[in-house]
C-alpha positions as CSV (number, residue, x, y, z in Angstrom):
1,M,-0.1,-0.1,-0.2
2,R,1.3,3.3,-1.1
3,T,1.6,6.1,1.5
4,V,1.8,9.9,1.0
5,E,6.0,11.0,0.4
6,Y,6.7,14.6,0.2
7,G,10.3,14.2,-0.1
8,I,13.8,15.6,1.2
9,D,14.6,18.8,0.3
10,K,18.1,19.2,-1.2
11,P,18.4,15.8,-0.6
12,E,22.2,15.8,-1.8
13,R,23.2,18.6,0.6
14,V,21.6,16.4,3.8
15,R,23.4,13.3,2.5
16,A,26.8,15.3,2.1
17,F,26.5,16.6,5.6
18,A,25.7,13.3,7.4
19,M,28.3,11.3,5.4
20,V,30.9,14.0,5.8
21,G,30.0,14.0,9.4
22,V,30.1,10.4,10.0
23,M,33.7,10.2,8.3
24,L,34.8,13.3,10.3
25,I,34.3,11.0,13.9
26,A,35.8,7.9,12.0
27,T,38.6,9.6,11.0
28,G,39.2,11.3,14.4
29,L,38.6,8.1,16.5
30,S,40.8,6.1,14.1
31,Q,43.9,8.9,14.0
32,F,43.4,8.5,18.2
33,I,43.2,4.6,18.6
34,A,46.2,4.5,16.1
35,L,48.6,7.3,18.3
36,R,47.1,7.1,21.7
37,G,50.9,5.8,22.7
38,S,52.4,9.0,21.6
39,V,53.4,11.7,24.0
40,E,52.2,14.5,21.6
41,I,48.9,16.4,22.4
42,W,48.2,16.7,18.7
43,P,46.3,13.3,18.7
44,E,43.7,14.6,21.2
45,L,43.4,18.1,19.4
46,V,42.5,16.2,16.0
47,L,40.0,13.8,17.6
48,S,38.3,16.6,19.5
49,I,38.2,18.8,16.1
50,C,37.0,15.8,14.1
51,L,34.4,15.5,16.9
52,W,33.1,18.5,17.2
53,V,32.8,19.1,13.4
54,G,31.6,16.0,12.5
55,L,28.8,16.2,15.4
56,L,28.0,19.4,14.0
57,L,27.2,18.8,10.4
58,I,25.3,15.2,11.9
59,L,23.2,17.9,13.2
60,I,22.8,20.1,10.2
61,A,22.0,16.7,8.2
62,G,19.1,16.2,11.1
63,I,17.9,19.9,11.5
64,M,17.1,19.6,7.6
65,L,15.8,16.4,7.3
66,W,13.1,17.2,10.2
67,S,12.5,20.6,8.3
68,S,11.6,18.7,5.4
69,R,9.6,15.7,7.2
70,S,7.6,17.8,10.0
71,G,9.1,22.1,10.2
72,K,7.7,23.0,7.0
73,Y,4.3,21.5,7.3
74,G,3.5,22.9,10.1
75,L,5.0,26.5,9.1
76,A,2.9,26.0,5.6
77,W,-0.5,25.1,7.2
78,K,-0.1,28.0,9.9
79,M,0.5,30.7,6.6
80,L,-2.7,29.2,5.3
81,E,-4.3,29.8,8.4
82,D,-3.7,33.2,8.2
83,M,-5.3,33.6,5.4
84,S,-9.0,34.2,4.6
85,W,-10.9,31.8,2.9
86,I,-14.4,31.4,2.0
87,G,-14.2,27.9,0.5
88,K,-14.5,28.1,-3.3
89,E,-11.6,30.6,-4.2
90,H,-9.0,29.4,-7.6
91,V,-5.7,29.0,-5.8
92,L,-2.4,29.0,-7.5
93,D,0.8,27.4,-6.0
94,V,4.3,28.8,-7.1
95,G,7.0,26.0,-6.8
96,C,4.4,22.9,-5.9
97,G,7.1,20.3,-5.5
98,R,5.2,17.1,-4.8
99,G,2.3,19.0,-3.6
100,L,2.3,19.7,0.1
101,L,1.5,23.3,0.0
102,T,-1.3,22.4,-3.1
103,I,-3.2,19.5,-1.1
104,L,-3.0,21.3,2.1
105,A,-5.0,24.6,0.0
106,A,-7.2,22.0,-1.6
107,R,-9.0,21.2,2.0
108,K,-9.3,24.9,2.3
109,V,-11.4,24.9,-1.0
110,P,-13.8,22.1,-1.0
111,I,-15.5,23.6,-3.9
112,G,-12.5,25.9,-5.5
113,T,-9.8,24.5,-7.5
114,V,-6.2,24.8,-6.7
115,T,-3.3,24.7,-9.4
116,G,0.2,23.6,-8.7
117,I,3.4,24.6,-10.9
118,D,6.7,23.8,-10.4
119,I,9.9,22.7,-12.9
120,W,10.7,19.8,-11.1
121,S,13.8,20.0,-10.2
122,Q,15.5,16.7,-8.5
123,E,18.3,18.9,-6.8
124,Q,15.5,20.5,-4.9
125,L,13.6,17.8,-3.9
126,S,14.3,14.5,-3.8
127,D,11.9,12.3,-6.8
128,N,10.4,15.9,-7.6
129,T,8.4,14.9,-10.5
130,K,4.4,15.6,-11.7
131,E,3.8,12.1,-11.4
132,S,4.2,12.1,-7.5
133,A,2.2,15.3,-6.9
134,I,-0.4,13.9,-8.7
135,E,0.1,10.4,-6.5
136,N,-0.3,12.2,-3.2
137,A,-3.3,14.5,-4.6
138,R,-4.6,11.2,-5.0
139,L,-3.7,9.5,-1.8
140,E,-4.6,12.6,-0.3
141,R,-8.3,12.3,-1.8
142,V,-8.1,16.1,-3.4
143,S,-7.9,14.6,-6.6
144,E,-11.0,16.5,-8.4
145,R,-10.1,19.5,-7.4
146,V,-6.3,19.9,-7.6
147,Q,-4.2,19.5,-11.2
148,F,-0.5,19.9,-11.9
149,E,1.5,21.5,-14.7
150,D,4.8,22.6,-15.9
151,G,5.5,26.0,-15.1
152,D,8.1,27.9,-14.3
153,V,8.2,31.4,-11.6
154,T,9.9,33.3,-14.2
155,K,7.7,32.9,-17.3
156,L,4.4,32.5,-16.3
157,S,1.8,32.6,-19.3
158,F,-1.2,32.7,-16.7
159,R,-3.3,35.9,-17.5
160,A,-3.7,38.9,-15.3
161,N,-6.3,38.7,-12.5
162,T,-7.1,35.2,-12.8
163,F,-6.7,33.5,-9.2
164,D,-8.4,34.8,-5.7
165,K,-5.2,33.4,-4.2
166,V,-1.5,32.9,-5.0
167,I,1.0,30.9,-2.8
168,S,4.4,29.6,-2.8
169,S,6.6,27.7,-0.4
170,L,10.2,27.8,-0.4
171,C,10.5,28.5,-4.1
172,L,11.7,32.2,-5.3
173,H,15.1,32.0,-2.7
174,G,16.3,29.7,-5.7
175,I,16.1,32.5,-8.2
176,G,19.4,33.7,-7.9
177,S,19.1,37.7,-8.8
178,R,17.3,40.0,-6.3
179,S,16.0,42.0,-9.3
180,E,14.6,39.0,-10.7
181,R,13.2,37.8,-7.4
182,N,11.3,40.7,-7.1
183,K,10.4,41.0,-10.7
184,A,9.0,37.4,-10.2
185,V,6.9,38.4,-7.1
186,A,5.2,41.6,-8.5
187,N,4.3,39.6,-11.7
188,L,2.8,37.0,-9.2
189,I,0.6,39.9,-7.8
190,T,-0.5,40.7,-10.9
191,L,-2.5,37.4,-11.4
192,L,-4.3,38.2,-8.5
193,K,-7.8,39.5,-8.7
194,P,-8.9,42.4,-6.8
195,G,-9.4,41.4,-3.2
196,G,-7.3,38.6,-3.6
197,E,-4.8,37.5,-1.3
198,I,-0.6,36.2,-1.9
199,A,1.3,34.5,0.6
200,I,4.9,33.5,0.0
201,L,6.9,31.4,2.5
202,D,10.6,31.3,2.1
203,I,14.1,31.7,3.9
204,L,15.7,34.7,3.7
205,H,14.5,37.0,1.4
206,T,10.9,38.0,3.0
207,R,11.7,41.5,4.0
208,E,12.3,41.8,0.2
209,Y,9.0,40.4,-0.6
210,K,7.1,42.4,1.7
211,M,8.9,45.6,0.5
212,V,7.6,44.7,-3.2
213,F,4.0,44.0,-1.7
214,E,4.3,47.8,-0.1
215,K,5.4,48.7,-3.5
216,Q,2.8,47.3,-5.3
217,G,-0.1,48.6,-3.1
218,L,-1.0,45.9,-1.2
219,K,-3.1,46.1,1.8
220,N,-3.2,44.6,5.3
221,I,0.3,43.3,4.6
222,R,2.0,41.1,7.5
223,R,5.0,39.0,8.3
224,S,5.3,35.7,10.3
225,P,7.4,35.7,13.2
226,M,10.7,33.8,12.2
227,K,11.5,30.2,12.7
228,F,14.6,28.3,11.6
229,L,14.1,25.8,8.8
230,Y,17.3,24.1,7.3
231,C,19.0,26.1,9.7
232,L,18.2,29.4,8.0
233,P,15.7,31.8,9.4
234,T,12.4,31.2,7.8
235,R,9.3,33.4,7.5
236,Y,6.2,34.0,5.8
237,V,4.5,37.3,4.3
238,I,0.7,37.8,3.4
239,G,-0.8,40.7,1.5
240,C,-4.0,41.4,-0.4
241,K,-4.7,43.6,-3.5
242,P,-6.9,46.3,-2.9
243,V,-10.7,45.7,-4.2
244,V,-10.0,48.6,-6.4
245,D,-6.9,47.7,-9.1
246,R,-4.6,50.7,-9.2
247,G,-3.7,49.4,-12.7
């Protein structure tokens, strides 16, 4: 029987931290055992350095694994809880991955629809495929109101004023240029219907997104308290497009 699986973020990085940590601890112990009869102090120093650095890397790998398995789920759900829902919205999830946020949003719109888009990068998320997202939606019993499409946040093809909600989790930081990130956020805002809400959960850059929200004239802007996922400061920011569109 298949179970829902949302994958591990940055799987190669998690694996590398864990493997290097174990190797450092093993190296330190082996050097200490081999040279424990030496009158020099450096075997103890090598052991101490290897142990502490190795343990730190294993701890980082563990935090990243917990963030993927549990931490991001709780924060994503809290972000949706902080938005206003009536149950029939049309929602866009940008960078949906294997469908975690898409499926959570689908639970908020029993008579609405949710569209998840992604470029399905295996580097960003383990086994990141459209088929995995579709299967998760089926297992979570929300398939009838969820669809997944190929889509790049920097090259969106949707028309302006299409969605009641635009949401995104741990996606936009992957755009390396600050100007390109801010341009992508501004373009997402254009997809909102007047009165619609946008919510972005991300590491490091939510202060930038808040500034873009303000520049674009969004109202009721709020940024969540800081949490730490993947050993990095993580927040979400929410804003509402005015009912009377400035454009």
